[in-house]
DRENGUMI-139544 format. One record per residue: residue number from 1; residue in three letters; chain; x, y, z of N, C-alpha, C in turn. Coordinates in nm, 3 decimals. Layout:
N
{NUM, "ALA", "A", {X, Y, Z}, {X, Y, Z}, {X, Y, Z}},
...
REM end
This chain:
237
{1, "UNK", "A", {-0.034, 0.317, 2.345}, {0.076, 0.247, 2.279}, {0.173, 0.194, 2.384}},
{2, "UNK", "A", {0.216, 0.073, 2.372}, {0.314, 0.018, 2.462}, {0.452, 0.051, 2.410}},
{3, "UNK", "A", {0.545, 0.077, 2.505}, {0.682, 0.101, 2.462}, {0.778, 0.041, 2.563}},
{4, "UNK", "A", {0.836, -0.074, 2.530}, {0.943, -0.133, 2.610}, {1.064, -0.139, 2.519}},
{5, "UNK", "A", {1.094, -0.022, 2.464}, {1.187, -0.019, 2.352}, {1.331, -0.007, 2.398}},
{6, "UNK", "A", {1.420, -0.059, 2.313}, {1.562, -0.026, 2.311}, {1.586, 0.048, 2.183}},
{7, "UNK", "A", {1.697, 0.022, 2.112}, {1.728, 0.104, 1.995}, {1.760, 0.021, 1.874}},
{8, "UNK", "A", {1.710, 0.066, 1.763}, {1.739, 0.006, 1.634}, {1.770, 0.116, 1.536}},
{9, "UNK", "A", {1.839, 0.083, 1.430}, {1.848, 0.177, 1.320}, {1.918, 0.109, 1.206}},
{10, "UNK", "A", {1.911, 0.164, 1.083}, {1.983, 0.096, 0.979}, {1.984, 0.162, 0.845}},
{11, "UNK", "A", {2.102, 0.157, 0.784}, {2.111, 0.195, 0.644}, {2.196, 0.089, 0.575}},
{12, "UNK", "A", {2.155, 0.033, 0.466}, {2.230, -0.070, 0.396}, {2.207, -0.065, 0.247}},
{13, "UNK", "A", {2.299, -0.115, 0.170}, {2.278, -0.122, 0.025}, {2.182, -0.235, -0.006}},
{14, "UNK", "A", {2.117, -0.228, -0.122}, {2.003, -0.315, -0.145}, {2.000, -0.378, -0.281}},
{15, "UNK", "A", {1.931, -0.493, -0.284}, {1.889, -0.550, -0.411}, {1.738, -0.563, -0.402}},
{16, "UNK", "A", {1.666, -0.478, -0.473}, {1.520, -0.479, -0.463}, {1.465, -0.528, -0.596}},
{17, "UNK", "A", {1.453, -0.659, -0.612}, {1.403, -0.712, -0.737}, {1.263, -0.766, -0.720}},
{18, "UNK", "A", {1.176, -0.685, -0.663}, {1.043, -0.731, -0.626}, {0.943, -0.702, -0.735}},
{19, "UNK", "A", {0.861, -0.799, -0.769}, {0.751, -0.776, -0.863}, {0.621, -0.801, -0.790}},
{20, "UNK", "A", {0.538, -0.699, -0.781}, {0.415, -0.709, -0.705}, {0.299, -0.724, -0.803}},
{21, "UNK", "A", {0.226, -0.836, -0.795}, {0.115, -0.859, -0.887}, {-0.016, -0.875, -0.812}},
{22, "UNK", "A", {-0.026, -0.812, -0.696}, {-0.146, -0.832, -0.615}, {-0.224, -0.704, -0.595}},
{23, "UNK", "A", {-0.214, -0.611, -0.689}, {-0.296, -0.490, -0.682}, {-0.230, -0.376, -0.611}},
{24, "UNK", "A", {-0.101, -0.387, -0.575}, {-0.034, -0.276, -0.512}, {0.111, -0.277, -0.550}},
{25, "UNK", "A", {0.175, -0.160, -0.545}, {0.315, -0.153, -0.586}, {0.392, -0.067, -0.489}},
{26, "UNK", "A", {0.518, -0.104, -0.464}, {0.604, -0.025, -0.379}, {0.666, 0.087, -0.460}},
{27, "UNK", "A", {0.679, 0.201, -0.397}, {0.740, 0.315, -0.464}, {0.821, 0.393, -0.363}},
{28, "UNK", "A", {0.919, 0.469, -0.411}, {1.003, 0.547, -0.320}, {0.918, 0.653, -0.252}},
{29, "UNK", "A", {0.938, 0.669, -0.120}, {0.863, 0.767, -0.044}, {0.954, 0.839, 0.052}},
{30, "UNK", "A", {0.902, 0.927, 0.140}, {0.985, 1.006, 0.227}, {1.061, 0.924, 0.330}},
{31, "UNK", "A", {1.015, 0.806, 0.359}, {1.086, 0.720, 0.453}, {1.137, 0.594, 0.385}},
{32, "UNK", "A", {1.139, 0.587, 0.255}, {1.190, 0.468, 0.188}, {1.088, 0.413, 0.093}},
{33, "UNK", "A", {1.058, 0.284, 0.105}, {0.968, 0.218, 0.013}, {0.825, 0.247, 0.053}},
{34, "UNK", "A", {0.741, 0.288, -0.040}, {0.603, 0.319, -0.011}, {0.511, 0.225, -0.087}},
{35, "UNK", "A", {0.386, 0.223, -0.049}, {0.290, 0.135, -0.113}, {0.194, 0.217, -0.195}},
{36, "UNK", "A", {0.187, 0.188, -0.323}, {0.098, 0.260, -0.412}, {-0.017, 0.172, -0.456}},
{37, "UNK", "A", {-0.067, 0.194, -0.578}, {-0.188, 0.121, -0.615}, {-0.186, 0.058, -0.754}},
{38, "UNK", "A", {-0.077, 0.064, -0.825}, {-0.076, 0.008, -0.960}, {-0.045, -0.141, -0.957}},
{39, "UNK", "A", {-0.131, -0.220, -1.019}, {-0.112, -0.365, -1.016}, {0.001, -0.406, -1.109}},
{40, "UNK", "A", {0.075, -0.510, -1.065}, {0.174, -0.575, -1.150}, {0.296, -0.491, -1.178}},
{41, "UNK", "A", {0.319, -0.383, -1.104}, {0.438, -0.302, -1.130}, {0.557, -0.362, -1.058}},
{42, "UNK", "A", {0.675, -0.340, -1.111}, {0.794, -0.395, -1.046}, {0.870, -0.285, -0.976}},
{43, "UNK", "A", {0.943, -0.325, -0.871}, {1.024, -0.232, -0.796}, {1.168, -0.258, -0.832}},
{44, "UNK", "A", {1.243, -0.150, -0.861}, {1.380, -0.154, -0.912}, {1.462, -0.277, -0.883}},
{45, "UNK", "A", {1.568, -0.299, -0.958}, {1.645, -0.420, -0.940}, {1.795, -0.394, -0.934}},
{46, "UNK", "A", {1.838, -0.270, -0.927}, {1.981, -0.242, -0.926}, {2.038, -0.260, -0.787}},
{47, "UNK", "A", {2.145, -0.337, -0.778}, {2.211, -0.360, -0.650}, {2.266, -0.229, -0.598}},
{48, "UNK", "A", {2.250, -0.210, -0.466}, {2.308, -0.093, -0.401}, {2.226, 0.033, -0.420}},
{49, "UNK", "A", {2.108, 0.024, -0.481}, {2.028, 0.144, -0.500}, {1.976, 0.193, -0.366}},
{50, "UNK", "A", {1.972, 0.324, -0.347}, {1.914, 0.378, -0.225}, {1.766, 0.398, -0.249}},
{51, "UNK", "A", {1.689, 0.387, -0.140}, {1.545, 0.396, -0.151}, {1.496, 0.510, -0.064}},
{52, "UNK", "A", {1.435, 0.611, -0.125}, {1.379, 0.723, -0.051}, {1.485, 0.800, 0.025}},
{53, "UNK", "A", {1.440, 0.882, 0.122}, {1.531, 0.969, 0.194}, {1.626, 0.892, 0.283}},
{54, "UNK", "A", {1.586, 0.770, 0.326}, {1.669, 0.694, 0.418}, {1.760, 0.594, 0.348}},
{55, "UNK", "A", {1.742, 0.569, 0.219}, {1.831, 0.483, 0.142}, {1.846, 0.344, 0.198}},
{56, "UNK", "A", {1.738, 0.280, 0.234}, {1.748, 0.148, 0.293}, {1.707, 0.040, 0.196}},
{57, "UNK", "A", {1.753, -0.082, 0.222}, {1.715, -0.193, 0.135}, {1.774, -0.322, 0.185}},
{58, "UNK", "A", {1.738, -0.432, 0.121}, {1.792, -0.561, 0.160}, {1.919, -0.589, 0.082}},
{59, "UNK", "A", {2.013, -0.662, 0.144}, {2.143, -0.672, 0.082}, {2.197, -0.811, 0.062}},
{60, "UNK", "A", {2.116, -0.911, 0.052}, {2.167, -1.044, 0.021}, {2.248, -1.104, 0.133}},
{61, "UNK", "A", {2.206, -1.082, 0.259}, {2.278, -1.138, 0.371}, {2.190, -1.236, 0.447}},
{62, "UNK", "A", {2.132, -1.330, 0.373}, {2.044, -1.425, 0.439}, {1.923, -1.352, 0.493}},
{63, "UNK", "A", {1.875, -1.394, 0.608}, {1.758, -1.329, 0.668}, {1.804, -1.207, 0.746}},
{64, "UNK", "A", {1.777, -1.090, 0.691}, {1.809, -0.962, 0.753}, {1.957, -0.942, 0.778}},
{65, "UNK", "A", {2.040, -0.995, 0.690}, {2.181, -0.962, 0.693}, {2.259, -1.024, 0.807}},
{66, "UNK", "A", {2.213, -1.135, 0.863}, {2.284, -1.194, 0.975}, {2.395, -1.287, 0.930}},
{67, "UNK", "A", {2.405, -1.315, 0.801}, {2.512, -1.399, 0.750}, {2.516, -1.388, 0.600}},
{68, "UNK", "A", {2.626, -1.424, 0.535}, {2.635, -1.411, 0.390}, {2.527, -1.490, 0.320}},
{69, "UNK", "A", {2.476, -1.433, 0.212}, {2.374, -1.501, 0.134}, {2.389, -1.463, -0.011}},
{70, "UNK", "A", {2.306, -1.518, -0.097}, {2.316, -1.489, -0.240}, {2.188, -1.422, -0.287}},
{71, "UNK", "A", {2.202, -1.303, -0.345}, {2.087, -1.235, -0.405}, {1.996, -1.171, -0.303}},
{72, "UNK", "A", {1.880, -1.127, -0.350}, {1.786, -1.056, -0.265}, {1.726, -1.150, -0.162}},
{73, "UNK", "A", {1.678, -1.090, -0.055}, {1.619, -1.166, 0.054}, {1.479, -1.211, 0.014}},
{74, "UNK", "A", {1.462, -1.340, -0.012}, {1.333, -1.389, -0.060}, {1.225, -1.378, 0.047}},
{75, "UNK", "A", {1.263, -1.384, 0.176}, {1.164, -1.366, 0.282}, {1.107, -1.226, 0.277}},
{76, "UNK", "A", {1.193, -1.128, 0.253}, {1.148, -0.990, 0.240}, {1.053, -0.976, 0.122}},
{77, "UNK", "A", {1.086, -1.039, 0.011}, {1.000, -1.033, -0.107}, {0.863, -1.094, -0.077}},
{78, "UNK", "A", {0.863, -1.207, -0.008}, {0.737, -1.274, 0.024}, {0.650, -1.186, 0.112}},
{79, "UNK", "A", {0.712, -1.120, 0.212}, {0.635, -1.032, 0.300}, {0.581, -0.912, 0.224}},
{80, "UNK", "A", {0.662, -0.859, 0.133}, {0.618, -0.744, 0.053}, {0.498, -0.782, -0.032}},
{81, "UNK", "A", {0.502, -0.900, -0.092}, {0.389, -0.946, -0.170}, {0.266, -0.967, -0.082}},
{82, "UNK", "A", {0.287, -1.016, 0.040}, {0.175, -1.039, 0.131}, {0.109, -0.907, 0.170}},
{83, "UNK", "A", {0.190, -0.805, 0.194}, {0.134, -0.674, 0.229}, {0.057, -0.617, 0.110}},
{84, "UNK", "A", {0.113, -0.630, -0.009}, {0.045, -0.582, -0.129}, {-0.089, -0.655, -0.147}},
{85, "UNK", "A", {-0.088, -0.785, -0.125}, {-0.211, -0.863, -0.137}, {-0.312, -0.820, -0.031}},
{86, "UNK", "A", {-0.263, -0.790, 0.088}, {-0.352, -0.744, 0.194}, {-0.419, -0.613, 0.158}},
{87, "UNK", "A", {-0.342, -0.521, 0.102}, {-0.397, -0.392, 0.063}, {-0.499, -0.406, -0.050}},
{88, "UNK", "A", {-0.489, -0.513, -0.126}, {-0.583, -0.537, -0.235}, {-0.712, -0.601, -0.188}},
{89, "UNK", "A", {-0.719, -0.638, -0.059}, {-0.841, -0.699, -0.005}, {-0.952, -0.593, 0.007}},
{90, "UNK", "A", {-1.076, -0.637, 0.014}, {-1.187, -0.541, 0.025}, {-1.179, -0.458, 0.152}},
{91, "UNK", "A", {-1.231, -0.337, 0.144}, {-1.239, -0.250, 0.260}, {-1.357, -0.294, 0.347}},
{92, "UNK", "A", {-1.344, -0.276, 0.477}, {-1.452, -0.308, 0.569}, {-1.487, -0.189, 0.655}},
{93, "UNK", "A", {-1.520, -0.214, 0.779}, {-1.549, -0.106, 0.874}, {-1.462, -0.126, 0.998}},
{94, "UNK", "A", {-1.432, -0.014, 1.064}, {-1.351, -0.017, 1.186}, {-1.425, 0.055, 1.297}},
{95, "UNK", "A", {-1.412, 0.004, 1.418}, {-1.464, 0.076, 1.534}, {-1.371, 0.193, 1.564}},
{96, "UNK", "A", {-1.415, 0.283, 1.650}, {-1.329, 0.395, 1.689}, {-1.201, 0.346, 1.754}},
{97, "UNK", "A", {-1.212, 0.242, 1.835}, {-1.093, 0.187, 1.902}, {-0.998, 0.128, 1.800}},
{98, "UNK", "A", {-1.049, 0.055, 1.702}, {-0.965, -0.005, 1.599}, {-0.899, 0.102, 1.513}},
{99, "UNK", "A", {-0.971, 0.209, 1.484}, {-0.913, 0.319, 1.406}, {-0.800, 0.386, 1.483}},
{100, "UNK", "A", {-0.821, 0.406, 1.613}, {-0.717, 0.466, 1.696}, {-0.594, 0.375, 1.704}},
{101, "UNK", "A", {-0.617, 0.245, 1.713}, {-0.505, 0.150, 1.717}, {-0.425, 0.152, 1.587}},
{102, "UNK", "A", {-0.495, 0.167, 1.475}, {-0.428, 0.172, 1.346}, {-0.340, 0.297, 1.337}},
{103, "UNK", "A", {-0.389, 0.410, 1.386}, {-0.309, 0.531, 1.388}, {-0.186, 0.512, 1.478}},
{104, "UNK", "A", {-0.206, 0.443, 1.591}, {-0.094, 0.416, 1.680}, {0.013, 0.331, 1.614}},
{105, "UNK", "A", {-0.029, 0.237, 1.528}, {0.068, 0.154, 1.457}, {0.158, 0.238, 1.367}},
{106, "UNK", "A", {0.102, 0.342, 1.307}, {0.184, 0.429, 1.222}, {0.295, 0.493, 1.304}},
{107, "UNK", "A", {0.263, 0.541, 1.423}, {0.365, 0.602, 1.509}, {0.470, 0.501, 1.549}},
{108, "UNK", "A", {0.428, 0.378, 1.579}, {0.524, 0.274, 1.617}, {0.617, 0.238, 1.502}},
{109, "UNK", "A", {0.561, 0.224, 1.383}, {0.644, 0.190, 1.268}, {0.743, 0.303, 1.237}},
{110, "UNK", "A", {0.699, 0.427, 1.250}, {0.789, 0.539, 1.225}, {0.900, 0.544, 1.329}},
{111, "UNK", "A", {0.865, 0.520, 1.454}, {0.967, 0.520, 1.559}, {1.073, 0.415, 1.530}},
{112, "UNK", "A", {1.030, 0.293, 1.496}, {1.124, 0.186, 1.465}, {1.209, 0.223, 1.344}},
{113, "UNK", "A", {1.145, 0.274, 1.240}, {1.218, 0.311, 1.118}, {1.322, 0.418, 1.146}},
{114, "UNK", "A", {1.283, 0.522, 1.217}, {1.376, 0.632, 1.245}, {1.494, 0.584, 1.328}},
{115, "UNK", "A", {1.467, 0.497, 1.425}, {1.574, 0.446, 1.510}, {1.669, 0.355, 1.433}},
{116, "UNK", "A", {1.611, 0.264, 1.353}, {1.693, 0.173, 1.274}, {1.784, 0.254, 1.181}},
{117, "UNK", "A", {1.727, 0.354, 1.120}, {1.802, 0.434, 1.024}, {1.913, 0.512, 1.091}},
{118, "UNK", "A", {1.882, 0.574, 1.204}, {1.982, 0.654, 1.276}, {2.098, 0.568, 1.325}},
{119, "UNK", "A", {2.068, 0.453, 1.386}, {2.176, 0.369, 1.436}, {2.249, 0.297, 1.324}},
{120, "UNK", "A", {2.185, 0.283, 1.212}, {2.253, 0.225, 1.096}, {2.368, 0.310, 1.048}},
{121, "UNK", "A", {2.363, 0.437, 1.079}, {2.474, 0.525, 1.043}, {2.594, 0.502, 1.134}},
{122, "UNK", "A", {2.569, 0.443, 1.252}, {2.677, 0.411, 1.344}, {2.725, 0.267, 1.328}},
{123, "UNK", "A", {2.629, 0.175, 1.313}, {2.661, 0.033, 1.299}, {2.630, -0.010, 1.157}},
{124, "UNK", "A", {2.731, -0.050, 1.083}, {2.714, -0.080, 0.940}, {2.673, -0.223, 0.912}},
{125, "UNK", "A", {2.644, -0.302, 1.016}, {2.598, -0.438, 0.995}, {2.472, -0.436, 0.908}},
{126, "UNK", "A", {2.468, -0.518, 0.802}, {2.355, -0.512, 0.707}, {2.218, -0.530, 0.769}},
{127, "UNK", "A", {2.208, -0.595, 0.884}, {2.077, -0.618, 0.946}, {2.000, -0.489, 0.965}},
{128, "UNK", "A", {2.068, -0.380, 0.997}, {1.999, -0.254, 1.024}, {1.929, -0.201, 0.899}},
{129, "UNK", "A", {2.002, -0.198, 0.789}, {1.943, -0.149, 0.666}, {1.831, -0.239, 0.616}},
{130, "UNK", "A", {1.850, -0.369, 0.630}, {1.748, -0.463, 0.582}, {1.618, -0.448, 0.659}},
{131, "UNK", "A", {1.627, -0.441, 0.791}, {1.505, -0.429, 0.871}, {1.445, -0.289, 0.856}},
{132, "UNK", "A", {1.529, -0.187, 0.842}, {1.476, -0.052, 0.819}, {1.395, -0.048, 0.690}},
{133, "UNK", "A", {1.442, -0.117, 0.587}, {1.368, -0.122, 0.461}, {1.231, -0.184, 0.482}},
{134, "UNK", "A", {1.226, -0.290, 0.562}, {1.098, -0.354, 0.592}, {1.007, -0.258, 0.668}},
{135, "UNK", "A", {1.063, -0.186, 0.766}, {0.982, -0.093, 0.843}, {0.927, 0.020, 0.755}},
{136, "UNK", "A", {1.005, 0.063, 0.657}, {0.957, 0.166, 0.565}, {0.835, 0.116, 0.487}},
{137, "UNK", "A", {0.842, -0.009, 0.443}, {0.730, -0.070, 0.373}, {0.608, -0.079, 0.465}},
{138, "UNK", "A", {0.631, -0.119, 0.589}, {0.521, -0.133, 0.685}, {0.455, 0.002, 0.712}},
{139, "UNK", "A", {0.536, 0.104, 0.733}, {0.482, 0.236, 0.761}, {0.395, 0.285, 0.646}},
{140, "UNK", "A", {0.443, 0.270, 0.526}, {0.366, 0.318, 0.412}, {0.238, 0.236, 0.392}},
{141, "UNK", "A", {0.241, 0.108, 0.427}, {0.119, 0.027, 0.419}, {0.015, 0.078, 0.518}},
{142, "UNK", "A", {0.059, 0.107, 0.641}, {-0.033, 0.160, 0.742}, {-0.086, 0.296, 0.698}},
{143, "UNK", "A", {0.001, 0.378, 0.641}, {-0.044, 0.509, 0.592}, {-0.150, 0.494, 0.483}},
{144, "UNK", "A", {-0.132, 0.395, 0.398}, {-0.232, 0.370, 0.294}, {-0.368, 0.337, 0.355}},
{145, "UNK", "A", {-0.367, 0.254, 0.459}, {-0.491, 0.219, 0.526}, {-0.553, 0.339, 0.596}},
{146, "UNK", "A", {-0.471, 0.421, 0.659}, {-0.523, 0.540, 0.726}, {-0.595, 0.631, 0.627}},
{147, "UNK", "A", {-0.533, 0.651, 0.512}, {-0.595, 0.735, 0.410}, {-0.724, 0.673, 0.359}},
{148, "UNK", "A", {-0.723, 0.541, 0.342}, {-0.839, 0.471, 0.289}, {-0.960, 0.483, 0.383}},
{149, "UNK", "A", {-0.933, 0.482, 0.513}, {-1.042, 0.487, 0.611}, {-1.066, 0.627, 0.667}},
{150, "UNK", "A", {-0.998, 0.726, 0.612}, {-1.020, 0.863, 0.655}, {-0.973, 0.891, 0.797}},
{151, "UNK", "A", {-0.866, 0.823, 0.839}, {-0.812, 0.839, 0.974}, {-0.691, 0.932, 0.968}},
{152, "UNK", "A", {-0.685, 1.028, 1.057}, {-0.573, 1.122, 1.060}, {-0.441, 1.047, 1.082}},
{153, "UNK", "A", {-0.341, 1.081, 1.003}, {-0.210, 1.017, 1.012}, {-0.120, 1.097, 1.106}},
{154, "UNK", "A", {-0.084, 1.041, 1.222}, {-0.001, 1.114, 1.318}, {0.143, 1.134, 1.273}},
{155, "UNK", "A", {0.183, 1.066, 1.165}, {0.321, 1.078, 1.116}, {0.333, 1.171, 0.996}},
{156, "UNK", "A", {0.222, 1.221, 0.946}, {0.225, 1.300, 0.822}, {0.310, 1.426, 0.838}},
{157, "UNK", "A", {0.401, 1.447, 0.742}, {0.482, 1.566, 0.738}, {0.588, 1.577, 0.845}},
{158, "UNK", "A", {0.612, 1.471, 0.919}, {0.708, 1.476, 1.028}, {0.842, 1.417, 0.985}},
{159, "UNK", "A", {0.948, 1.487, 1.019}, {1.082, 1.443, 0.983}, {1.128, 1.334, 1.080}},
{160, "UNK", "A", {1.242, 1.274, 1.051}, {1.296, 1.168, 1.136}, {1.317, 1.220, 1.278}},
{161, "UNK", "A", {1.271, 1.143, 1.375}, {1.287, 1.180, 1.515}, {1.182, 1.276, 1.567}},
{162, "UNK", "A", {1.087, 1.316, 1.483}, {0.981, 1.408, 1.523}, {0.849, 1.332, 1.524}},
{163, "UNK", "A", {0.776, 1.342, 1.636}, {0.653, 1.265, 1.652}, {0.541, 1.353, 1.702}},
{164, "UNK", "A", {0.420, 1.299, 1.696}, {0.301, 1.378, 1.726}, {0.291, 1.416, 1.873}},
{165, "UNK", "A", {0.350, 1.337, 1.959}, {0.346, 1.368, 2.102}, {0.486, 1.389, 2.157}},
{166, "UNK", "A", {0.494, 1.472, 2.259}, {0.623, 1.498, 2.323}, {0.678, 1.371, 2.386}},
{167, "UNK", "A", {0.590, 1.288, 2.440}, {0.635, 1.163, 2.502}, {0.706, 1.073, 2.403}},
{168, "UNK", "A", {0.651, 1.061, 2.284}, {0.712, 0.974, 2.183}, {0.843, 1.033, 2.134}},
{169, "UNK", "A", {0.847, 1.165, 2.116}, {0.972, 1.230, 2.074}, {1.080, 1.211, 2.179}},
{170, "UNK", "A", {1.044, 1.226, 2.306}, {1.141, 1.206, 2.414}, {1.187, 1.062, 2.421}},
{171, "UNK", "A", {1.093, 0.969, 2.397}, {1.128, 0.828, 2.397}, {1.230, 0.798, 2.287}},
{172, "UNK", "A", {1.204, 0.852, 2.169}, {1.297, 0.831, 2.058}, {1.437, 0.877, 2.096}},
{173, "UNK", "A", {1.448, 0.995, 2.155}, {1.579, 1.050, 2.189}, {1.650, 0.965, 2.293}},
{174, "UNK", "A", {1.574, 0.918, 2.393}, {1.637, 0.835, 2.495}, {1.681, 0.700, 2.439}},
{175, "UNK", "A", {1.601, 0.645, 2.348}, {1.637, 0.517, 2.287}, {1.760, 0.533, 2.199}},
{176, "UNK", "A", {1.767, 0.643, 2.128}, {1.882, 0.669, 2.043}, {2.009, 0.676, 2.125}},
{177, "UNK", "A", {2.003, 0.744, 2.239}, {2.119, 0.754, 2.328}, {2.155, 0.617, 2.386}},
{178, "UNK", "A", {2.054, 0.539, 2.422}, {2.078, 0.405, 2.477}, {2.147, 0.316, 2.374}},
{179, "UNK", "A", {2.097, 0.316, 2.255}, {2.149, 0.228, 2.152}, {2.287, 0.265, 2.104}},
{180, "UNK", "A", {2.327, 0.388, 2.129}, {2.459, 0.432, 2.085}, {2.571, 0.371, 2.169}},
{181, "UNK", "A", {2.535, 0.304, 2.279}, {2.637, 0.249, 2.368}, {2.720, 0.140, 2.304}},
{182, "UNK", "A", {2.655, 0.044, 2.240}, {2.724, -0.066, 2.173}, {2.626, -0.134, 2.080}},
{183, "UNK", "A", {2.680, -0.207, 1.982}, {2.589, -0.275, 1.890}, {2.517, -0.390, 1.958}},
{184, "UNK", "A", {2.585, -0.458, 2.050}, {2.516, -0.566, 2.119}, {2.399, -0.512, 2.202}},
{185, "UNK", "A", {2.416, -0.394, 2.261}, {2.307, -0.332, 2.335}, {2.193, -0.295, 2.240}},
{186, "UNK", "A", {2.229, -0.251, 2.120}, {2.127, -0.218, 2.021}, {2.052, -0.343, 1.976}},
{187, "UNK", "A", {2.124, -0.455, 1.960}, {2.056, -0.580, 1.924}, {1.958, -0.622, 2.032}},
{188, "UNK", "A", {2.001, -0.611, 2.159}, {1.912, -0.645, 2.270}, {1.790, -0.553, 2.270}},
{189, "UNK", "A", {1.814, -0.428, 2.239}, {1.702, -0.334, 2.230}, {1.609, -0.374, 2.116}},
{190, "UNK", "A", {1.667, -0.423, 2.006}, {1.585, -0.469, 1.894}, {1.492, -0.581, 1.935}},
{191, "UNK", "A", {1.540, -0.671, 2.020}, {1.455, -0.778, 2.071}, {1.336, -0.719, 2.145}},
{192, "UNK", "A", {1.362, -0.621, 2.231}, {1.255, -0.558, 2.309}, {1.155, -0.486, 2.218}},
{193, "UNK", "A", {1.207, -0.417, 2.116}, {1.120, -0.344, 2.024}, {1.026, -0.439, 1.953}},
{194, "UNK", "A", {1.081, -0.549, 1.901}, {0.997, -0.641, 1.824}, {0.898, -0.714, 1.913}},
{195, "UNK", "A", {0.937, -0.745, 2.035}, {0.842, -0.806, 2.128}, {0.726, -0.711, 2.156}},
{196, "UNK", "A", {0.758, -0.583, 2.174}, {0.655, -0.483, 2.198}, {0.565, -0.466, 2.075}},
{197, "UNK", "A", {0.626, -0.467, 1.957}, {0.548, -0.455, 1.834}, {0.448, -0.569, 1.820}},
{198, "UNK", "A", {0.494, -0.690, 1.852}, {0.405, -0.806, 1.842}, {0.287, -0.791, 1.937}},
{199, "UNK", "A", {0.315, -0.747, 2.060}, {0.207, -0.728, 2.157}, {0.110, -0.619, 2.110}},
{200, "UNK", "A", {0.164, -0.511, 2.055}, {0.080, -0.402, 2.006}, {-0.007, -0.448, 1.890}},
{201, "UNK", "A", {0.051, -0.525, 1.798}, {-0.025, -0.575, 1.684}, {-0.133, -0.672, 1.727}},
{202, "UNK", "A", {-0.106, -0.754, 1.828}, {-0.207, -0.846, 1.879}, {-0.327, -0.768, 1.932}},
{203, "UNK", "A", {-0.297, -0.659, 2.004}, {-0.405, -0.576, 2.058}, {-0.482, -0.507, 1.945}},
{204, "UNK", "A", {-0.408, -0.451, 1.849}, {-0.472, -0.378, 1.739}, {-0.559, -0.467, 1.654}},
{205, "UNK", "A", {-0.518, -0.592, 1.635}, {-0.590, -0.684, 1.547}, {-0.712, -0.748, 1.612}},
{206, "UNK", "A", {-0.725, -0.732, 1.742}, {-0.834, -0.798, 1.814}, {-0.971, -0.752, 1.763}},
{207, "UNK", "A", {-1.050, -0.846, 1.714}, {-1.184, -0.817, 1.669}, {-1.197, -0.748, 1.535}},
{208, "UNK", "A", {-1.086, -0.725, 1.466}, {-1.090, -0.657, 1.336}, {-1.153, -0.750, 1.231}},
{209, "UNK", "A", {-1.255, -0.701, 1.162}, {-1.320, -0.779, 1.056}, {-1.295, -0.721, 0.918}},
{210, "UNK", "A", {-1.242, -0.599, 0.908}, {-1.211, -0.540, 0.778}, {-1.103, -0.624, 0.711}},
{211, "UNK", "A", {-1.131, -0.686, 0.595}, {-1.035, -0.779, 0.534}, {-0.898, -0.718, 0.506}},
{212, "UNK", "A", {-0.893, -0.595, 0.455}, {-0.764, -0.535, 0.422}, {-0.681, -0.505, 0.546}},
{213, "UNK", "A", {-0.743, -0.450, 0.648}, {-0.672, -0.418, 0.771}, {-0.624, -0.546, 0.841}},
{214, "UNK", "A", {-0.710, -0.645, 0.849}, {-0.673, -0.771, 0.914}, {-0.554, -0.836, 0.844}},
{215, "UNK", "A", {-0.554, -0.836, 0.710}, {-0.447, -0.901, 0.635}, {-0.315, -0.826, 0.651}},
{216, "UNK", "A", {-0.319, -0.694, 0.646}, {-0.196, -0.616, 0.661}, {-0.140, -0.632, 0.802}},
{217, "UNK", "A", {-0.225, -0.625, 0.902}, {-0.176, -0.640, 1.039}, {-0.117, -0.778, 1.063}},
{218, "UNK", "A", {-0.174, -0.880, 1.002}, {-0.118, -1.015, 1.014}, {0.020, -1.022, 0.950}},
{219, "UNK", "A", {0.037, -0.956, 0.836}, {0.168, -0.953, 0.769}, {0.271, -0.879, 0.852}},
{220, "UNK", "A", {0.230, -0.769, 0.914}, {0.322, -0.694, 0.999}, {0.366, -0.775, 1.120}},
{221, "UNK", "A", {0.273, -0.852, 1.175}, {0.309, -0.936, 1.290}, {0.410, -1.043, 1.250}},
{222, "UNK", "A", {0.387, -1.104, 1.135}, {0.481, -1.206, 1.087}, {0.620, -1.147, 1.068}},
{223, "UNK", "A", {0.625, -1.026, 1.014}, {0.754, -0.960, 0.993}, {0.822, -0.932, 1.126}},
{224, "UNK", "A", {0.746, -0.887, 1.226}, {0.804, -0.860, 1.357}, {0.862, -0.987, 1.419}},
{225, "UNK", "A", {0.794, -1.099, 1.399}, {0.847, -1.226, 1.450}, {0.982, -1.259, 1.385}},
{226, "UNK", "A", {0.994, -1.231, 1.255}, {1.120, -1.259, 1.186}, {1.229, -1.159, 1.225}},
{227, "UNK", "A", {1.190, -1.035, 1.248}, {1.289, -0.938, 1.298}, {1.340, -0.982, 1.435}},
{228, "UNK", "A", {1.248, -1.025, 1.520}, {1.285, -1.072, 1.653}, {1.383, -1.188, 1.644}},
{229, "UNK", "A", {1.357, -1.281, 1.554}, {1.445, -1.397, 1.537}, {1.584, -1.353, 1.491}},
{230, "UNK", "A", {1.589, -1.253, 1.403}, {1.718, -1.205, 1.353}, {1.801, -1.143, 1.465}},
{231, "UNK", "A", {1.739, -1.059, 1.545}, {1.813, -0.995, 1.656}, {1.854, -1.098, 1.760}},
{232, "UNK", "A", {1.768, -1.195, 1.785}, {1.800, -1.299, 1.882}, {1.920, -1.382, 1.836}},
{233, "UNK", "A", {1.925, -1.412, 1.705}, {2.039, -1.485, 1.648}, {2.167, -1.407, 1.667}},
{234, "UNK", "A", {2.162, -1.278, 1.639}, {2.282, -1.195, 1.650}, {2.331, -1.190, 1.795}},
{235, "UNK", "A", {2.241, -1.184, 1.890}, {2.280, -1.181, 2.029}, {2.342, -1.314, 2.072}},
{236, "UNK", "A", {2.299, -1.424, 2.008}, {2.350, -1.554, 2.044}, {2.483, -1.589, 1.982}},
{237, "UNK", "A", {2.528, -1.511, 1.882}, {2.655, -1.540, 1.813}, {2.774, -1.489, 1.893}},
REM end
């Protein structure tokens, strides 16, 4: 796993008016929004509702809370539908290397989620909560794939800031300390995190022919590109 990380975190109030009609549904989970299997189910619509243990969500601030907006983030809704559609794709086969890469993605998504959530308690800018909500969705999507392919989940049963390897746990702690310096430093760290995620996803997706895995990884990459754009905008303001 590559790690050129800085620090992210986020907690924000949300408007989650998502209706998933592609064979999968989001549900509250230990890290926020999770991906289940009931077709056509809707995900709550009350403004300010907390989601899962981390209480994250999108808050009507344009793309990832970088400026005032009206209503729920439609880009977030579109990505959520894309992930649901990806999970509804047929199962294929994975090589040992591809399976290992998929497990690594779970650790990366959890690291990003835990960091966004933790720093969101310090920096109340809506971007943190909005992106944390997306990361929660991504993590649960990867977990769904791991279970589907019988791959051990390195994040199972682990609390925030706790990881399968000592190196990752130490990395999380150092990133948390780094990001606590200032919000602008945290935004810069967010740029580094998303750049690293994109590189990791490019490696993980190489040669993948399983339709469901390929579609979900493509959706995660698109989301990382949009997260990167959001942090870059904030740094430029």
